[in-house]
C-alpha beads as a LAMMPS data file, in Angstrom:
LAMMPS data file: protein, C-alpha beads

206 atoms
205 bonds

1 atom types
1 bond types

-500.0 500.0 xlo xhi
-500.0 500.0 ylo yhi
-500.0 500.0 zlo zhi

Masses

1 110.0

Atoms # bond

1 1 1 -25.252 -320.410 220.907
2 1 1 -26.028 -318.631 224.205
3 1 1 -25.377 -314.905 224.480
4 1 1 -22.286 -315.185 226.779
5 1 1 -20.650 -317.732 224.447
6 1 1 -21.591 -315.734 221.354
7 1 1 -19.966 -312.633 222.844
8 1 1 -16.666 -314.479 223.138
9 1 1 -16.662 -314.790 219.345
10 1 1 -18.123 -311.367 218.495
11 1 1 -15.478 -309.687 220.682
12 1 1 -12.739 -312.027 219.493
13 1 1 -9.642 -311.415 217.414
14 1 1 -9.700 -313.233 214.053
15 1 1 -6.633 -313.333 211.823
16 1 1 -6.179 -314.241 208.165
17 1 1 -2.705 -314.999 206.796
18 1 1 -1.404 -312.747 204.043
19 1 1 -0.754 -315.781 201.822
20 1 1 -4.492 -316.554 201.608
21 1 1 -5.817 -313.074 200.764
22 1 1 -7.120 -311.965 197.358
23 1 1 -4.616 -309.111 197.299
24 1 1 -1.067 -310.369 197.410
25 1 1 1.854 -308.504 198.916
26 1 1 -0.092 -307.284 201.968
27 1 1 0.329 -308.079 205.643
28 1 1 -1.747 -310.444 207.752
29 1 1 -5.246 -309.101 208.414
30 1 1 -6.934 -308.883 211.818
31 1 1 -10.692 -308.463 212.299
32 1 1 -12.135 -307.877 215.764
33 1 1 -15.544 -307.253 217.301
34 1 1 -14.457 -303.642 217.845
35 1 1 -14.490 -303.122 214.072
36 1 1 -17.595 -305.019 213.018
37 1 1 -20.535 -306.841 214.605
38 1 1 -19.433 -310.173 213.169
39 1 1 -15.715 -310.126 212.336
40 1 1 -15.534 -313.538 210.625
41 1 1 -18.122 -312.495 208.049
42 1 1 -16.200 -309.290 207.329
43 1 1 -12.895 -311.133 207.027
44 1 1 -14.302 -313.673 204.573
45 1 1 -14.706 -310.913 201.976
46 1 1 -10.935 -310.777 201.621
47 1 1 -10.635 -314.454 200.683
48 1 1 -11.067 -316.047 197.258
49 1 1 -14.406 -317.870 196.911
50 1 1 -12.719 -321.276 196.757
51 1 1 -10.303 -320.560 199.625
52 1 1 -9.464 -323.486 201.867
53 1 1 -6.830 -323.027 204.530
54 1 1 -5.916 -324.628 207.853
55 1 1 -6.959 -322.859 211.027
56 1 1 -6.226 -322.926 214.740
57 1 1 -8.301 -321.723 217.691
58 1 1 -6.299 -319.885 220.336
59 1 1 -7.834 -320.036 223.833
60 1 1 -6.171 -317.594 226.203
61 1 1 -5.800 -317.954 229.952
62 1 1 -6.325 -315.518 232.815
63 1 1 -3.433 -313.318 231.680
64 1 1 -5.338 -312.469 228.507
65 1 1 -4.563 -312.662 224.810
66 1 1 -1.395 -310.570 224.563
67 1 1 0.883 -313.293 225.948
68 1 1 0.196 -315.480 222.884
69 1 1 0.846 -312.889 220.190
70 1 1 4.154 -314.444 219.090
71 1 1 2.513 -317.838 218.723
72 1 1 -0.289 -316.327 216.643
73 1 1 2.222 -314.608 214.366
74 1 1 4.064 -317.898 213.863
75 1 1 0.855 -319.637 212.767
76 1 1 -0.013 -316.781 210.389
77 1 1 3.447 -316.905 208.839
78 1 1 2.878 -320.643 208.260
79 1 1 -0.394 -319.943 206.399
80 1 1 -2.904 -320.672 209.161
81 1 1 -5.986 -318.628 210.012
82 1 1 -6.274 -317.941 213.747
83 1 1 -9.480 -317.559 215.736
84 1 1 -8.991 -316.187 219.259
85 1 1 -12.221 -315.994 221.308
86 1 1 -12.322 -313.377 224.056
87 1 1 -13.024 -315.536 227.098
88 1 1 -13.193 -312.421 229.275
89 1 1 -16.484 -311.505 227.553
90 1 1 -18.247 -314.195 229.566
91 1 1 -19.613 -313.438 233.053
92 1 1 -18.065 -315.202 236.027
93 1 1 -14.481 -314.368 235.068
94 1 1 -13.526 -313.588 238.683
95 1 1 -14.600 -317.022 239.851
96 1 1 -12.242 -318.640 237.340
97 1 1 -9.238 -316.301 237.405
98 1 1 -7.110 -315.077 240.259
99 1 1 -8.382 -317.175 243.141
100 1 1 -6.968 -316.402 246.558
101 1 1 -6.206 -313.015 248.128
102 1 1 -6.648 -309.613 246.498
103 1 1 -3.132 -309.657 245.015
104 1 1 -4.054 -312.699 242.931
105 1 1 -7.280 -311.276 241.505
106 1 1 -7.556 -310.120 237.915
107 1 1 -8.113 -306.403 237.307
108 1 1 -11.604 -305.293 236.318
109 1 1 -12.315 -304.202 232.752
110 1 1 -13.550 -300.736 231.786
111 1 1 -17.223 -301.696 231.692
112 1 1 -16.911 -303.566 235.005
113 1 1 -15.388 -300.536 236.737
114 1 1 -18.070 -298.262 235.320
115 1 1 -20.891 -300.575 236.353
116 1 1 -19.575 -300.870 239.895
117 1 1 -18.728 -297.228 240.585
118 1 1 -20.749 -294.766 238.483
119 1 1 -23.786 -293.515 240.374
120 1 1 -22.580 -295.140 243.586
121 1 1 -20.540 -294.224 246.666
122 1 1 -17.136 -295.589 247.702
123 1 1 -16.950 -296.224 251.439
124 1 1 -13.246 -295.867 252.157
125 1 1 -11.557 -295.986 255.556
126 1 1 -10.936 -292.232 255.438
127 1 1 -13.645 -290.834 253.156
128 1 1 -16.767 -291.312 251.068
129 1 1 -16.481 -290.728 247.308
130 1 1 -19.517 -290.384 245.044
131 1 1 -19.158 -290.918 241.266
132 1 1 -21.546 -288.900 239.115
133 1 1 -22.726 -289.953 235.669
134 1 1 -20.942 -287.030 233.993
135 1 1 -17.344 -287.683 235.063
136 1 1 -17.236 -285.856 238.387
137 1 1 -16.305 -287.190 241.838
138 1 1 -17.387 -285.704 245.161
139 1 1 -15.443 -286.529 248.285
140 1 1 -16.395 -286.238 251.945
141 1 1 -13.707 -286.966 254.502
142 1 1 -14.852 -288.817 257.604
143 1 1 -13.029 -286.076 259.523
144 1 1 -15.087 -283.313 257.914
145 1 1 -13.344 -281.674 254.877
146 1 1 -14.849 -282.100 251.404
147 1 1 -13.495 -281.845 247.868
148 1 1 -14.551 -282.306 244.269
149 1 1 -12.769 -283.474 241.158
150 1 1 -13.019 -285.464 237.960
151 1 1 -12.523 -289.094 236.993
152 1 1 -12.011 -291.084 233.830
153 1 1 -11.818 -294.789 233.051
154 1 1 -9.314 -295.766 230.386
155 1 1 -9.966 -298.383 227.728
156 1 1 -7.758 -300.853 229.588
157 1 1 -9.693 -300.376 232.834
158 1 1 -7.510 -297.920 234.743
159 1 1 -9.402 -295.682 237.159
160 1 1 -7.934 -292.157 237.039
161 1 1 -8.994 -289.354 239.356
162 1 1 -7.960 -285.743 239.903
163 1 1 -9.115 -283.821 242.944
164 1 1 -9.239 -280.029 243.049
165 1 1 -7.288 -279.959 246.314
166 1 1 -6.729 -283.440 247.753
167 1 1 -3.491 -285.199 246.768
168 1 1 -2.120 -281.895 245.541
169 1 1 -4.531 -281.748 242.617
170 1 1 -2.461 -284.277 240.638
171 1 1 -4.078 -287.053 238.628
172 1 1 -3.386 -290.615 239.748
173 1 1 -4.387 -293.847 238.004
174 1 1 -4.709 -297.407 239.268
175 1 1 -6.164 -300.778 238.404
176 1 1 -9.271 -301.945 240.239
177 1 1 -9.673 -305.432 241.691
178 1 1 -12.558 -307.069 243.503
179 1 1 -12.925 -309.897 245.988
180 1 1 -16.512 -310.462 247.054
181 1 1 -17.910 -307.104 248.257
182 1 1 -14.460 -305.571 248.713
183 1 1 -12.750 -303.491 246.020
184 1 1 -9.153 -302.329 245.849
185 1 1 -7.160 -299.821 243.839
186 1 1 -3.902 -301.401 242.737
187 1 1 -0.728 -299.620 241.630
188 1 1 1.051 -300.538 238.415
189 1 1 3.538 -302.608 240.433
190 1 1 0.554 -304.718 241.629
191 1 1 0.714 -303.461 245.233
192 1 1 -2.699 -302.780 246.792
193 1 1 -3.109 -299.075 247.564
194 1 1 -6.384 -299.127 249.463
195 1 1 -9.560 -301.139 249.899
196 1 1 -13.193 -300.067 250.158
197 1 1 -16.771 -301.169 249.662
198 1 1 -19.424 -299.754 247.324
199 1 1 -22.741 -298.378 248.579
200 1 1 -25.513 -297.996 245.969
201 1 1 -26.506 -294.407 245.234
202 1 1 -25.432 -291.080 246.735
203 1 1 -25.811 -292.106 250.366
204 1 1 -24.016 -289.062 251.787
205 1 1 -26.063 -286.515 249.822
206 1 1 -23.071 -285.074 247.972

Bonds

1 1 1 2
2 1 2 3
3 1 3 4
4 1 4 5
5 1 5 6
6 1 6 7
7 1 7 8
8 1 8 9
9 1 9 10
10 1 10 11
11 1 11 12
12 1 12 13
13 1 13 14
14 1 14 15
15 1 15 16
16 1 16 17
17 1 17 18
18 1 18 19
19 1 19 20
20 1 20 21
21 1 21 22
22 1 22 23
23 1 23 24
24 1 24 25
25 1 25 26
26 1 26 27
27 1 27 28
28 1 28 29
29 1 29 30
30 1 30 31
31 1 31 32
32 1 32 33
33 1 33 34
34 1 34 35
35 1 35 36
36 1 36 37
37 1 37 38
38 1 38 39
39 1 39 40
40 1 40 41
41 1 41 42
42 1 42 43
43 1 43 44
44 1 44 45
45 1 45 46
46 1 46 47
47 1 47 48
48 1 48 49
49 1 49 50
50 1 50 51
51 1 51 52
52 1 52 53
53 1 53 54
54 1 54 55
55 1 55 56
56 1 56 57
57 1 57 58
58 1 58 59
59 1 59 60
60 1 60 61
61 1 61 62
62 1 62 63
63 1 63 64
64 1 64 65
65 1 65 66
66 1 66 67
67 1 67 68
68 1 68 69
69 1 69 70
70 1 70 71
71 1 71 72
72 1 72 73
73 1 73 74
74 1 74 75
75 1 75 76
76 1 76 77
77 1 77 78
78 1 78 79
79 1 79 80
80 1 80 81
81 1 81 82
82 1 82 83
83 1 83 84
84 1 84 85
85 1 85 86
86 1 86 87
87 1 87 88
88 1 88 89
89 1 89 90
90 1 90 91
91 1 91 92
92 1 92 93
93 1 93 94
94 1 94 95
95 1 95 96
96 1 96 97
97 1 97 98
98 1 98 99
99 1 99 100
100 1 100 101
101 1 101 102
102 1 102 103
103 1 103 104
104 1 104 105
105 1 105 106
106 1 106 107
107 1 107 108
108 1 108 109
109 1 109 110
110 1 110 111
111 1 111 112
112 1 112 113
113 1 113 114
114 1 114 115
115 1 115 116
116 1 116 117
117 1 117 118
118 1 118 119
119 1 119 120
120 1 120 121
121 1 121 122
122 1 122 123
123 1 123 124
124 1 124 125
125 1 125 126
126 1 126 127
127 1 127 128
128 1 128 129
129 1 129 130
130 1 130 131
131 1 131 132
132 1 132 133
133 1 133 134
134 1 134 135
135 1 135 136
136 1 136 137
137 1 137 138
138 1 138 139
139 1 139 140
140 1 140 141
141 1 141 142
142 1 142 143
143 1 143 144
144 1 144 145
145 1 145 146
146 1 146 147
147 1 147 148
148 1 148 149
149 1 149 150
150 1 150 151
151 1 151 152
152 1 152 153
153 1 153 154
154 1 154 155
155 1 155 156
156 1 156 157
157 1 157 158
158 1 158 159
159 1 159 160
160 1 160 161
161 1 161 162
162 1 162 163
163 1 163 164
164 1 164 165
165 1 165 166
166 1 166 167
167 1 167 168
168 1 168 169
169 1 169 170
170 1 170 171
171 1 171 172
172 1 172 173
173 1 173 174
174 1 174 175
175 1 175 176
176 1 176 177
177 1 177 178
178 1 178 179
179 1 179 180
180 1 180 181
181 1 181 182
182 1 182 183
183 1 183 184
184 1 184 185
185 1 185 186
186 1 186 187
187 1 187 188
188 1 188 189
189 1 189 190
190 1 190 191
191 1 191 192
192 1 192 193
193 1 193 194
194 1 194 195
195 1 195 196
196 1 196 197
197 1 197 198
198 1 198 199
199 1 199 200
200 1 200 201
201 1 201 202
202 1 202 203
203 1 203 204
204 1 204 205
205 1 205 206
């Protein structure tokens, strides 16, 4: 199994129905790659040695896994094990999901945002913004004023920034989308706030 395909299973969600577990009277059990390096091996410890049960493989689409949670629960209640590979773990996700304009693109994940921005400079219409490795941002307006602040990237990929002076010093968060070399911050209502490109390194000496 190639590394990209293997990652889809290591980072997957695997469910065992309560009716098949050694300990009765408990709820369905979920094992994911966030809890162990190989979730199926860990989950097997909770099954009797002679366990045989039906199973289904749930393959999610571009909207992700959460839209199928009710279906998964229905299978578990019926005594099925469910294996749900994380297709987003494979590279090339943007070429398969959200074709068309920026509005139709899928939002970047936490690691994708970090890889694109940290240590690099945003070239925005109004300013340059450099992301340091230690959670700081440095801004240089194309009209002259400068500012500094902090950033964080949430587990679900939101880019949050707080300037010392710009934007009133309030924190704002947005999704990040990409189309070719162009990036965009996107509000929670899916409207594009602004677009920019990324320049490698600290090009403005901030």
